[in-house]
C-alpha positions in Angstrom: -29.9 -6.6 -68.4 -32.0 -4.1 -70.4 -34.8 -4.3 -67.7 -32.3 -3.4 -65.0 -31.2 -0.4 -67.0 -34.8 0.7 -67.5 -35.6 0.3 -63.8 -32.5 2.1 -62.8 -33.2 4.9 -65.3 -36.8 5.2 -63.9 -35.5 5.5 -60.4 -32.9 8.1 -61.4 -35.6 10.1 -63.3 -37.8 10.0 -60.2 -35.0 11.3 -58.0 -34.3 14.0 -60.6 -37.9 15.1 -60.5 -37.8 15.2 -56.7 -34.7 17.3 -56.8 -36.2 19.7 -59.3 -39.3 20.0 -57.1 -37.2 20.8 -54.1 -35.3 23.4 -56.1 -38.6 25.1 -57.1 -39.7 25.2 -53.4 -36.3 26.5 -52.4 -36.6 29.3 -55.0 -40.1 30.2 -53.8 -39.0 30.3 -50.1 -36.0 32.4 -51.0 -38.2 34.9 -52.8 -40.5 35.0 -49.8 -37.5 35.6 -47.5 -36.3 38.4 -49.8 -39.7 40.1 -49.7 -39.8 39.9 -45.9 -36.3 41.4 -45.8 -37.5 44.3 -47.9 -40.6 44.8 -45.7 -38.4 44.8 -42.6 -36.1 47.5 -44.1 -39.2 49.6 -44.9 -40.5 49.2 -41.4 -37.1 50.3 -40.0 -37.3 53.5 -41.9 -41.0 54.2 -41.1 -41.0 53.2 -37.5 -44.2 54.0 -35.6 -45.7 52.5 -32.5 -48.3 50.6 -34.4 -45.7 49.1 -36.6 -44.1 47.2 -33.7 -46.6 44.4 -33.9 -46.2 44.1 -37.7 -42.4 44.1 -37.2 -42.7 41.3 -34.7 -44.8 39.2 -37.1 -42.4 39.8 -39.9 -39.4 38.8 -37.8 -41.1 35.6 -36.8 -42.1 34.7 -40.3 -38.7 35.5 -41.6 -37.0 33.3 -39.0 -39.3 30.5 -39.9 -38.6 30.8 -43.6 -34.9 31.0 -43.0 -35.0 27.9 -40.9 -37.1 26.1 -43.5 -34.6 27.0 -46.3 -31.7 25.9 -44.2 -33.3 22.5 -43.4 -34.1 21.9 -47.1 -30.5 22.9 -48.1 -28.9 20.8 -45.4 -31.3 17.9 -44.5 -28.6 15.9 -42.7 -28.0 18.6 -40.1 -30.2 18.7 -37.0 
């Protein structure tokens, strides 16, 4: 009986660690997304022809990060 309890506790502790790791990654991705949003806003105010390529790269990176965050938050959705 006590062995079952220990085994179950170890499994739950492992799951908790996994969840905490995912939370850290989510936080990092959210920070990166926020930084990209700020960069996009700056580019919108300082628009020059050469900035268009940078803007395109930032948009693509932002879309990828948003998709990544959404997939982590909602793993069951396609």
